[in-house]
C-alpha positions in Angstrom: -20.0 -7.6 -7.3 -17.7 -4.7 -5.9 -15.5 -2.4 -7.7 -12.1 -2.5 -5.9 -9.0 -0.1 -6.9 -5.4 -1.3 -6.0 -2.4 1.3 -6.8 0.4 -0.6 -7.6 -1.1 -3.6 -8.1 1.1 -5.1 -10.8 3.3 -6.8 -8.4 4.3 -8.2 -5.3 1.6 -7.2 -2.3 -0.5 -5.0 -4.7 -0.8 -8.4 -6.9 -1.8 -10.8 -4.5 -4.1 -8.3 -3.3 -6.0 -7.7 -6.4 -6.2 -11.8 -7.1 -7.6 -12.2 -3.6 -10.3 -9.9 -4.3 -10.6 -11.4 -7.9 -11.4 -14.8 -6.5 -14.4 -13.0 -4.5 -15.7 -12.2 -8.2 -15.2 -8.6 -7.6 -14.4 -6.2 -10.5 -10.6 -5.4 -10.0 -8.7 -2.1 -11.3 -5.2 -1.9 -10.7 -3.1 0.9 -11.3 1.1 1.4 -11.8 3.4 3.3 -13.9 4.8 0.5 -16.3 2.5 -0.2 -19.0 4.2 -3.6 -19.8 4.0 -5.3 -16.6 0.6 -3.6 -15.5 -0.8 -5.4 -18.6 0.7 -8.5 -18.3 -0.5 -8.8 -14.7 -3.9 -7.3 -15.6 -4.2 -10.2 -18.2 -3.4 -13.1 -15.8 -6.0 -11.9 -13.1 -8.5 -10.9 -15.5 -8.4 -7.6 -13.6 -8.3 -4.3 -15.5 -5.1 -2.1 -15.7 -4.8 1.5 -15.6 -1.5 3.4 -16.2 -1.2 5.8 -13.3 1.6 7.5 -11.2 -0.1 8.3 -7.9 2.5 10.8 -7.2 1.0 12.9 -10.1 -1.8 15.0 -9.9 -2.6 15.0 -13.6 -2.5 11.4 -13.9 -4.9 10.6 -11.0 -6.9 13.1 -12.4 -7.0 11.2 -15.6 -7.5 8.0 -13.8 -11.2 9.0 -12.3 -12.3 9.3 -15.9 -11.5 5.5 -16.2 -13.4 4.6 -12.7 -17.2 3.9 -12.2 -18.7 6.7 -10.4 -19.2 4.2 -7.2 -15.7 2.7 -6.1 -15.9 0.4 -3.1 -12.8 -0.4 -1.9 -9.8 1.6 -2.4 -6.2 -0.2 -1.5 -3.2 2.5 -1.6 -0.1 -0.1 -2.1 1.5 2.4 -4.3 5.3 3.0 -2.5 8.5 1.6 -1.8 12.1 2.6 -0.6 13.9 5.5 -2.9 16.3 6.1 -0.3 18.9 3.2 0.4 22.4 4.4 2.2 23.6 7.9 2.5 23.6 9.9 -0.3 26.6 11.2 -1.9 25.4 14.6 -3.3 25.4 16.6 -0.1 22.3 18.1 1.2 20.8 18.6 -2.0 20.7 14.8 -2.7 19.6 14.3 1.0 16.7 16.5 0.3 15.5 14.9 -3.1 15.8 11.5 -1.1 13.5 12.4 1.6 11.3 14.2 -1.0 11.0 11.1 -3.0 9.8 8.8 -0.5 7.4 11.3 1.0 5.7 11.5 -2.2 5.9 7.9 -3.2 4.5 6.3 0.3 2.5 9.6 1.7 1.4 12.0 -1.2 0.5 9.1 -3.7 -2.0 8.0 -0.8 -3.2 11.6 -0.4 -3.8 12.1 -3.5 -6.0 8.9 -4.5 -7.7 8.9 -1.7 -9.0 12.7 -1.9 -9.7 12.0 -5.8 -11.8 9.2 -5.0 -13.1 9.8 -1.5 -16.7 11.1 -2.7 -16.9 7.6 -4.5 -15.9 5.5 -1.8 -18.6 3.1 0.1 -16.9 0.6 2.0 -12.8 0.9 2.9 -9.7 2.3 2.4 -6.8 0.3 3.5 -3.2 2.1 2.8 -0.3 0.0 3.0 2.0 0.9 5.9 5.4 -0.7 7.4 6.9 -1.7 10.4 9.5 1.2 9.6 6.9 3.4 10.3 6.7 2.2 14.0 10.7 2.3 14.3 12.3 4.0 11.5 14.8 4.3 9.8 15.0 7.3 7.8 12.8 8.8 5.4 11.1 5.7 4.5 10.0 5.1 8.0 9.1 8.8 8.4 7.2 8.6 5.3 5.2 5.6 6.6 4.4 6.9 9.9 3.1 10.4 8.7 0.7 7.6 6.4 -0.6 6.1 9.5 -0.8 9.4 11.6 -2.7 11.0 8.4 -4.9 7.8 8.4 -6.5 9.1 11.3 -7.7 12.2 9.4 -9.1 9.9 6.7 -10.7 7.8 9.3 -12.8 10.7 10.5 -13.5 12.5 7.3 -14.9 9.6 5.7 -16.4 7.8 8.8 -19.9 9.7 8.2 -20.4 8.0 4.5 -19.8 4.6 6.2 -16.4 4.1 5.0 -13.9 2.9 7.0 -9.9 3.7 6.9 -6.7 1.7 8.1 -3.1 0.8 7.4 -1.8 -2.5 7.2 1.5 -2.7 8.2 4.0 -5.5 6.8 7.2 -6.7 8.5 9.8 -8.3 5.8 7.8 -9.8 3.7 9.2 -12.4 0.7 8.5 -12.2 -2.9 8.3 -8.4 -3.1 10.5 -5.7 -5.1 11.1 -3.7 -1.8 15.0 -4.6 -1.4 15.4 -4.3 -5.3 18.1 -6.7 -5.1 19.9 -5.7 -2.2 18.8 -7.8 0.3 21.8 -10.1 1.3 21.4 -14.2 2.9 23.1 -12.6 5.7 20.3 -9.8 5.9 17.4 -12.2 5.3 18.3 -14.6 8.2 18.7 -11.5 10.6 15.1 -10.0 9.7 13.8 -13.6 10.1 15.3 -14.5 13.4 13.7 -10.8 14.5 10.0 -12.6 14.0 8.4 -14.8 16.7 7.3 -17.2 14.6 10.5 -17.9 12.7 8.9 -17.8 9.2 9.1 -15.1 6.2 5.9 -12.9 5.8 4.2 -13.9 2.4 2.4 -11.4 0.3 -0.8 -13.3 0.7 -0.5 -12.9 4.5 -0.8 -9.2 3.6 -3.6 -9.5 1.1 -5.3 -11.4 3.5 -5.1 -8.5 6.2 -6.5 -6.0 3.5 -9.4 -8.2 2.3 -10.8 -8.6 5.7 -10.4 -5.1 6.3 -12.5 -4.4 3.2 -15.3 -7.0 4.5 -18.5 -6.6 6.3 -17.0 -7.9 9.7 -14.8 -5.0 9.9 -17.2 -2.5 9.5 -16.6 -1.2 13.1 -12.5 -1.4 12.8 -11.3 2.0 11.5 -8.5 4.8 12.3 -6.1 1.9 13.3 -2.6 0.2 12.0 -2.5 -3.2 12.0 0.8 -4.8 12.2 1.6 -7.9 10.3 5.0 -8.8 10.8 5.0 -12.4 12.7 6.0 -10.6 16.1 9.0 -8.5 14.9 7.5 -5.6 16.2 4.8 -6.0 19.2 2.4 -3.1 19.7 -0.1 -2.6 22.4 
């Protein structure tokens, strides 16, 4: 039985990922900021929930005390887009919006990975985004930075037998990403941008993360795997 840590594991892709590892009988720890949502998901999945804001160094330090000395897999799923539309507050608000996305999507992964790095035995998987390959704005920039930093993690952890990769979803249904702002028209635009003409599902992303943490992916590291139905074609 392995120990798996999934940040932001109470909903959406994080929950689906935790559920996939629990199906293997793994010991799964999910983290998040909302205690009520976290406790509910943990109870339903048979996982363990630990309240932790991954952008807060003190809370990440406390998380270490809740974890065993050996952690096989870390999934840095916590994050999201905190900046929708143009700010109304001028340059000060613009700066705050950019820093918020960098904290949510990059710094959270940096803190958690650095803290757990010495305990890891198999893999770390970061949740990127199609936006990291084509923008826009602070969200795309934060995910692009995550992908670049991933190469450093792969080089640092590789000698201890730990792989590091990014899974970058495109439009994925049943998540909180759009925070209720997704219109029917926008949904159709995102759907038509795929080559498969289907919406991504949280299970698609969870399955890719599960593969990257498996023995079959031991020689796969330092990469960004796009799971977007062909909406962004890479070479």
